[in-house]
KOLKOLBA-434260 format. One record per residue (C-alpha): residue number from 1; x, y, z. Coordinates in pm, 1 decimal, padded with zeros to 6 digits, always signed. Layout:
n = NUM; px = X; py = Y; pz = Z
...
//
This chain:
n = 1; px = +00311.6; py = -02773.0; pz = +01036.5
n = 2; px = +00036.2; py = -02957.4; pz = +00854.7
n = 3; px = -00001.4; py = -02918.6; pz = +00479.8
n = 4; px = -00351.6; py = -02775.4; pz = +00523.9
n = 5; px = -00218.2; py = -02494.6; pz = +00741.8
n = 6; px = +00065.2; py = -02421.0; pz = +00499.2
n = 7; px = -00180.7; py = -02403.7; pz = +00209.8
n = 8; px = -00411.7; py = -02176.1; pz = +00410.8
n = 9; px = -00125.6; py = -01934.0; pz = +00476.8
n = 10; px = -00018.2; py = -01901.4; pz = +00113.0
n = 11; px = -00072.7; py = -01559.4; pz = -00043.2
n = 12; px = -00102.8; py = -01438.7; pz = -00397.5
n = 13; px = +00113.3; py = -01129.5; pz = -00346.6
n = 14; px = +00019.2; py = -00962.8; pz = -00676.1
n = 15; px = -00352.2; py = -01004.1; pz = -00604.4
n = 16; px = -00311.7; py = -00860.7; pz = -00253.2
n = 17; px = -00119.5; py = -00559.6; pz = -00385.0
n = 18; px = -00391.9; py = -00503.9; pz = -00645.2
n = 19; px = -00663.0; py = -00515.5; pz = -00376.1
n = 20; px = -00479.9; py = -00270.8; pz = -00150.1
n = 21; px = -00399.4; py = -00020.2; pz = -00425.1
n = 22; px = -00755.0; py = -00032.2; pz = -00559.4
n = 23; px = -00892.0; py = +00031.1; pz = -00210.1
n = 24; px = -00655.9; py = +00327.7; pz = -00166.8
n = 25; px = -00780.4; py = +00475.0; pz = -00496.4
n = 26; px = -01142.2; py = +00413.7; pz = -00394.5
n = 27; px = -01094.9; py = +00583.5; pz = -00055.7
n = 28; px = -00923.6; py = +00882.8; pz = -00214.7
n = 29; px = -01208.4; py = +00927.5; pz = -00463.1
n = 30; px = -01514.2; py = +00858.3; pz = -00251.9
n = 31; px = -01433.1; py = +00944.1; pz = +00108.6
n = 32; px = -01130.8; py = +01170.3; pz = +00118.0
n = 33; px = -01191.9; py = +01352.4; pz = -00212.0
n = 34; px = -00819.8; py = +01397.7; pz = -00266.6
n = 35; px = -00591.7; py = +01334.8; pz = -00563.1
n = 36; px = -00278.9; py = +01223.8; pz = -00379.2
n = 37; px = -00129.8; py = +01082.9; pz = -00063.3
n = 38; px = +00115.5; py = +01196.9; pz = +00201.7
n = 39; px = +00319.6; py = +00912.4; pz = +00349.8
n = 40; px = +00528.1; py = +00961.3; pz = +00663.4
n = 41; px = +00825.6; py = +00727.4; pz = +00646.1
n = 42; px = +01082.1; py = +00622.5; pz = +00904.0
n = 43; px = +01322.0; py = +00432.7; pz = +00682.5
n = 44; px = +01198.8; py = +00089.3; pz = +00789.7
n = 45; px = +01056.8; py = -00184.9; pz = +00573.5
n = 46; px = +00696.2; py = -00107.8; pz = +00671.0
n = 47; px = +00740.8; py = +00254.0; pz = +00560.6
n = 48; px = +00890.1; py = +00140.5; pz = +00231.5
n = 49; px = +00595.8; py = -00092.0; pz = +00171.9
n = 50; px = +00346.4; py = +00185.6; pz = +00248.2
n = 51; px = +00525.6; py = +00423.7; pz = +00012.9
n = 52; px = +00539.2; py = +00160.9; pz = -00262.8
n = 53; px = +00167.7; py = +00086.6; pz = -00225.3
n = 54; px = +00086.6; py = +00458.0; pz = -00238.8
n = 55; px = +00292.9; py = +00501.8; pz = -00555.6
n = 56; px = +00128.7; py = +00194.5; pz = -00705.3
n = 57; px = -00214.3; py = +00337.4; pz = -00629.8
n = 58; px = -00178.4; py = +00696.0; pz = -00752.7
n = 59; px = +00161.0; py = +00726.0; pz = -00920.8
n = 60; px = +00484.2; py = +00887.4; pz = -00799.6
n = 61; px = +00376.5; py = +01239.6; pz = -00897.9
n = 62; px = +00085.8; py = +01222.8; pz = -00650.1
n = 63; px = +00275.7; py = +01091.6; pz = -00344.8
n = 64; px = +00458.9; py = +01314.9; pz = -00099.9
n = 65; px = +00686.7; py = +01135.6; pz = +00144.7
n = 66; px = +00790.7; py = +01293.3; pz = +00470.8
n = 67; px = +01082.1; py = +01162.0; pz = +00673.3
n = 68; px = +01178.3; py = +01267.0; pz = +01023.0
n = 69; px = +01551.7; py = +01270.2; pz = +01091.5
//
């Protein structure tokens, strides 16, 4: 892989998390008019990431996680 491609693929993880959580807060306030989130989780890594982002956006007291067993 060329160095230019490697540099183009680098992410600032903290900045991306901040952007996603801010957008979740913005959507809750302006479009959904809700104070919390419900996250359906399966136990996989993508579900864990979604739950973590939701908690980061609104706090653990405002996130309800549902799991299907």
